[in-house]
C-alpha positions in Angstrom: 117.5 45.2 111.8 120.8 45.7 110.1 124.3 45.2 111.5 126.0 47.2 108.7 127.1 50.2 110.7 128.1 48.1 113.7 130.5 46.3 111.4 131.7 49.6 109.7 132.4 51.1 113.1 135.0 48.4 113.5 137.2 49.9 110.8 139.0 51.7 113.6 140.3 48.3 114.9 141.8 47.1 111.6 145.5 48.1 111.5 147.4 48.8 108.3 151.1 48.0 107.7 150.9 44.8 109.7 154.4 43.5 108.8 156.2 46.8 109.3 157.3 48.9 112.3 155.5 52.2 112.2 156.2 55.3 114.2 152.5 55.8 114.6 149.8 53.2 113.8 147.2 53.7 111.1 143.8 52.0 110.9 141.6 51.6 107.9 139.1 54.2 109.2 141.8 56.9 109.2 143.2 55.7 105.9 139.7 55.8 104.3 139.2 59.4 105.3 142.6 60.3 103.8 141.9 58.4 100.6 138.5 60.2 100.4 140.1 63.6 100.8 142.7 62.9 98.1 140.3 61.2 95.7 138.0 64.3 96.1 141.0 66.5 95.3 142.0 64.4 92.3 138.4 64.7 90.9 138.5 68.5 91.3 141.9 68.7 89.7 140.5 66.6 86.8 137.6 69.0 86.4 139.3 72.3 86.9 142.8 71.7 85.4 142.2 69.0 82.8 138.7 69.8 81.6 137.1 66.7 83.1 133.5 66.1 84.2 133.6 63.8 87.2 131.7 64.1 90.5 134.2 64.9 93.3 131.6 64.1 96.0 130.8 60.7 94.4 134.5 60.0 94.2 135.0 60.8 97.9 132.1 58.6 99.0 133.4 55.7 97.0 136.8 56.2 98.7 135.2 56.2 102.2 134.0 52.6 101.5 136.9 51.3 99.4 138.4 49.2 102.2 135.1 48.5 104.1 135.3 44.8 103.4 138.4 44.6 105.6 136.1 44.7 108.7 135.5 41.1 107.7 138.8 40.1 106.2 141.4 42.2 108.0 144.1 44.0 106.1 146.3 41.5 104.4 149.8 43.1 103.9 150.7 43.8 100.3 153.7 41.4 100.2 151.4 38.6 101.2 148.4 39.8 99.0 150.6 40.0 95.9 153.0 37.2 96.6 151.9 35.3 93.5 149.0 35.4 91.1 147.1 32.6 92.8 147.1 34.3 96.2 146.2 37.7 94.6 143.2 36.1 92.8 142.1 34.2 95.9 142.3 37.3 98.0 140.3 39.4 95.5 137.6 36.7 95.7 137.6 36.9 99.5 137.4 40.7 99.4 134.5 40.5 96.9 132.7 37.9 99.1 133.1 40.2 102.2 131.9 43.2 100.3 128.8 41.3 99.1 128.2 40.2 102.7 128.2 43.9 103.8 126.0 44.9 100.9 123.5 42.3 101.9 123.2 44.0 105.3 121.9 47.1 103.6 118.1 47.4 104.0 116.3 46.7 100.8 115.0 50.3 100.5 118.6 51.6 100.5 120.4 49.0 98.3 120.4 51.1 95.1 122.3 53.9 96.9 124.9 51.5 98.4 125.4 49.1 95.6 128.4 50.8 93.9 129.9 51.5 97.3 130.3 47.8 98.1 130.3 46.2 94.8 133.3 47.6 92.9 132.2 46.1 89.6 129.1 48.4 89.8 131.2 51.6 90.3 132.0 53.5 87.1 135.6 53.1 86.0 136.5 56.9 86.1 135.6 57.3 89.7 137.1 53.9 90.6 140.4 54.9 88.9 140.6 58.1 90.9 140.0 56.2 94.2 142.7 53.6 93.4 145.1 56.5 92.5 144.3 58.2 95.8 144.8 54.9 97.7 148.3 54.5 96.2 149.1 58.2 96.9 148.1 57.7 100.5 150.4 54.7 100.9 153.2 56.7 99.3 152.5 59.6 101.7 152.6 57.2 104.7 156.1 56.2 103.6 157.2 59.8 103.3 155.9 60.5 106.8 157.6 57.4 108.3 160.9 58.3 106.6 160.5 61.9 107.8 160.2 60.5 111.4 163.5 58.6 110.9 161.9 55.2 110.2 164.0 53.5 107.5 161.7 50.5 107.6 159.7 52.3 104.8 162.7 53.1 102.5 162.1 50.2 100.1 158.3 50.7 100.2 158.7 54.4 99.4 160.7 53.6 96.3 158.3 50.9 95.1 155.2 53.1 95.8 156.8 56.1 94.1 157.4 54.0 91.0 153.8 52.8 91.2 152.4 56.3 91.6 154.6 57.6 88.8 153.2 54.8 86.6 149.6 55.9 86.9 148.2 57.1 83.7 146.2 59.9 85.2 147.2 63.6 84.6 145.9 64.5 88.1 148.5 62.5 89.8 151.6 64.4 88.7 149.7 67.6 89.4 149.0 66.5 92.9 152.6 65.3 93.4 154.0 68.6 92.3 151.4 70.8 94.1 150.9 69.0 97.5 153.5 66.3 98.2 156.6 68.5 98.8 154.9 69.8 102.0 155.0 66.3 103.4 158.8 66.6 103.6 158.6 69.7 105.9 158.4 70.0 109.6 155.4 71.8 111.2 157.5 74.9 111.7 158.5 74.9 108.0 154.9 74.7 106.9 154.3 78.2 108.3 
């Protein structure tokens, strides 16, 4: 018997943005879906626009599991996680230990298919980079949505995340920003 999917089903209980007031809450299950959709898009953009050869479906599946370890650790807010190098290193070790614990719940016959999903060091760098870019884009989009709802709590985070996203050395990111992000500043009526 494996408890893996019972643990993963608890992703819906892990709230993001714990130190900030939000106009609507976001959990890691919702976040992971959004990251998967954007990572999938980034992979397609790489292939179709920039002549790449990555697997969009693989990228999306890696994204679905990118925060799975948080069912054991919770979501540590970024200002705490990155407060200093020692805390960042310690938290990375905690995340890795939690991911290994989840991976050990995978039945032996399925381990080969789940290994890269839980053990980031086993995921190839190209797909991993696209997932991490999608993760940053999602945080940036959350800021835009909160600001659009009048929540100035996200003003500083939006500036920092925009700089972080702009600093990504992936050609898919500016393409995504230009093609898709302006719509996030519109109301529903303006989208039509």
